[in-house]
C-alpha positions in Angstrom: -0.1 0.1 -0.1 1.2 3.4 -0.9 -0.9 6.4 0.1 0.0 9.9 -0.8 -2.6 12.7 0.0 -2.0 16.5 -0.1 -3.4 19.1 1.8 -6.6 20.9 1.2 -6.5 24.0 -1.1 -7.3 27.2 0.9 -9.1 30.0 -0.5 -7.8 33.7 0.1 -10.0 35.7 2.7 -10.1 39.0 3.9 -10.9 39.4 7.5 -9.8 42.8 8.3 -13.1 43.7 9.7 -13.9 40.6 11.4 -10.8 40.2 13.2 -11.0 43.8 14.5 -14.3 43.4 15.6 -13.6 40.1 17.4 -10.7 41.6 19.1 -12.5 44.6 20.3 -15.9 43.0 21.4 -14.5 39.5 22.2 -16.6 37.7 19.5 -19.8 39.1 20.8 -20.9 41.6 18.2 -23.6 42.3 15.9 -23.7 45.5 14.0 -21.0 48.2 13.4 -21.1 51.1 16.0 -19.2 53.7 14.5 -18.0 55.1 10.9 -14.6 53.4 11.1 -16.0 49.8 11.7 -18.4 50.3 8.6 -15.4 51.5 6.5 -13.6 48.2 7.6 -16.8 46.0 6.6 -16.8 47.7 3.2 -13.0 47.4 2.6 -13.2 43.7 3.6 -16.1 43.0 1.3 -14.3 44.6 -1.7 -11.0 42.9 -1.1 -13.1 39.6 -0.8 -14.9 40.3 -3.9 -11.5 40.9 -5.8 -10.2 37.6 -4.4 -13.3 35.6 -5.3 -13.3 36.6 -9.0 -9.4 36.4 -9.2 -7.1 33.7 -7.3 -10.0 32.1 -5.7 -11.3 30.8 -9.2 -8.2 29.0 -9.4 -8.3 27.5 -5.9 -12.1 26.5 -6.3 -10.9 24.4 -9.5 -7.7 22.8 -7.8 -8.2 19.3 -6.8 -6.6 18.0 -3.7 -3.6 15.5 -4.5 -4.7 11.9 -3.9 -2.5 9.0 -5.1 -3.4 5.4 -3.6 -2.0 2.2 -4.4 -3.5 -0.9 -3.1 -1.6 -4.0 -3.2 -3.3 -7.6 -2.9 -2.0 -8.4 0.7 -3.2 -5.4 1.8 -6.6 -6.8 2.0 -5.4 -10.2 3.4 -6.2 -8.7 6.8 -8.0 -5.5 5.9 -9.0 -4.7 9.4 -5.4 -4.8 10.6 -4.1 -2.9 7.5 -6.7 -0.1 8.1 -5.9 0.0 11.8 -2.3 0.8 11.2 -3.6 4.0 9.3 -6.6 5.0 11.5 -5.0 4.5 14.9 -2.2 7.3 14.3 -4.7 9.4 12.9 -7.0 9.1 16.0 -4.0 9.9 18.3 -3.4 13.1 16.2 -6.8 14.1 16.1 -7.2 14.1 20.0 -4.1 16.2 20.3 -5.1 18.7 17.6 -8.9 18.8 17.8 -10.6 22.3 17.8 -14.0 21.1 18.6 -16.3 18.3 19.8 -19.4 16.8 18.1 -22.6 16.1 20.1 -22.3 12.7 21.8 -25.5 10.7 22.8 -25.5 10.3 26.5 -26.2 6.6 26.3 -22.8 6.1 24.7 -20.8 7.4 27.8 -20.7 6.2 31.3 -23.0 7.6 33.9 -20.4 9.9 35.5 -20.2 11.8 32.0 -23.9 12.5 31.4 -24.0 15.3 33.8 -24.7 18.5 32.0 -26.4 16.5 29.2 -27.9 19.4 27.5 -31.6 19.1 27.7 -33.7 21.6 29.5 -34.9 19.0 32.2 -31.5 17.8 32.9 -29.9 21.2 33.5 -32.8 22.6 35.4 -31.1 21.4 38.5 -28.0 23.7 37.8 -29.9 26.7 37.6 -27.7 28.1 40.8 -24.7 28.7 38.3 -24.8 32.1 36.2 -25.7 31.7 32.5 -21.9 32.0 31.8 -20.7 29.5 34.2 -23.7 27.3 33.2 -22.7 27.5 29.5 -19.0 26.7 30.3 -20.1 23.6 32.3 -22.3 22.3 29.4 -19.3 22.8 26.9 -16.8 21.2 29.2 -19.1 18.2 29.7 -19.6 18.0 25.9 -15.7 17.9 25.2 -15.2 15.4 28.0 -17.7 12.9 26.5 -16.0 13.3 23.1 -12.8 12.9 24.5 -13.8 9.6 26.2 -15.3 8.5 22.9 -12.0 9.2 21.0 -10.3 7.1 24.0 -12.5 4.1 23.4 -11.8 4.3 19.5 -8.1 4.6 20.4 -8.1 1.6 22.7 -10.0 -0.7 20.1 -7.7 0.3 17.3 -4.4 -0.2 19.5 -5.5 -3.8 20.1 -6.1 -4.5 16.5 -3.0 -2.8 15.3 -1.2 -4.9 17.9 0.1 -1.8 20.2 -1.5 -4.0 23.1 0.8 -6.9 22.2 -1.0 -10.3 22.2 -3.7 -8.8 24.3 -5.4 -12.3 24.6 -2.5 -14.0 26.0 -3.2 -11.9 29.2 -6.4 -14.3 29.8 -4.2 -17.4 30.3 -2.4 -18.4 33.2 -0.3 -21.2 33.9 2.6 -22.9 31.9 0.8 -24.9 29.7 2.4 -28.2 31.0 0.0 -31.1 31.3 -2.8 -28.8 30.2 -2.5 -26.7 33.4 -3.3 -23.2 31.5 -6.4 -21.5 32.7 -8.5 -19.2 30.5 -10.0 -16.2 32.1 -13.2 -16.3 29.8 -15.1 -13.6 31.5 -12.1 -11.1 31.3 -11.6 -12.3 27.7 -15.3 -11.5 26.9 -15.3 -8.1 28.8 -12.0 -7.1 26.9 -13.7 -8.1 23.6 -16.9 -6.2 24.3 -14.8 -3.0 24.9 -13.2 -3.4 21.7 -16.5 -4.0 19.6 -17.9 -1.0 21.4 -14.9 1.2 20.5 -15.4 -0.1 16.8 -19.0 0.6 17.1 -18.4 4.3 18.3 -15.9 4.7 15.4 -18.8 3.8 12.8 -21.3 5.8 14.5 -19.5 9.0 15.0 -17.3 8.5 11.7 -18.9 12.1 10.5 -17.4 13.6 13.7 -13.7 12.8 12.9 -12.7 16.3 12.2 -10.2 18.9 13.5 
């Protein structure tokens, strides 16, 4: 297998007005309040229009470079081959992500369902100010996504072999005269966690973005 995927093409944007307003009003602004801000907005719109009819036409037609060659042995154990690629991508995503998608509460442990997001669930936290309340909700949402990503990583670590011979840990004894003992319950529970990680990967596949 040989995979070569280039970066996305980036359109030129003019944010002279947007950046000024965000810095001045801390991202909480709606309309211009003076002539200077109105002037900056007109400049931004004019420059952006020029970009769109010139250089951005080139970027809009430019395709992302993608070259993929699959060898026949890549599909002998396709699940393992893909795991070798998916695992490092999940680890990088965890380190560099800038947001979190919504995670259904039934997909996380009980302790992470606090501040679930519905009015009934959140009514008991009215003692917090609005800003504190919002921050608690955002923190809870990020915590749930972090947990989901960690479970995905765990599952793919097992499949990719980073948990070396994970099944061997459920055997004890030297294997002489059939004295080895298999921890069947432990093996089943470990397997269930792996399967759940793969399930979460499929369910939240469209949430895998930075």
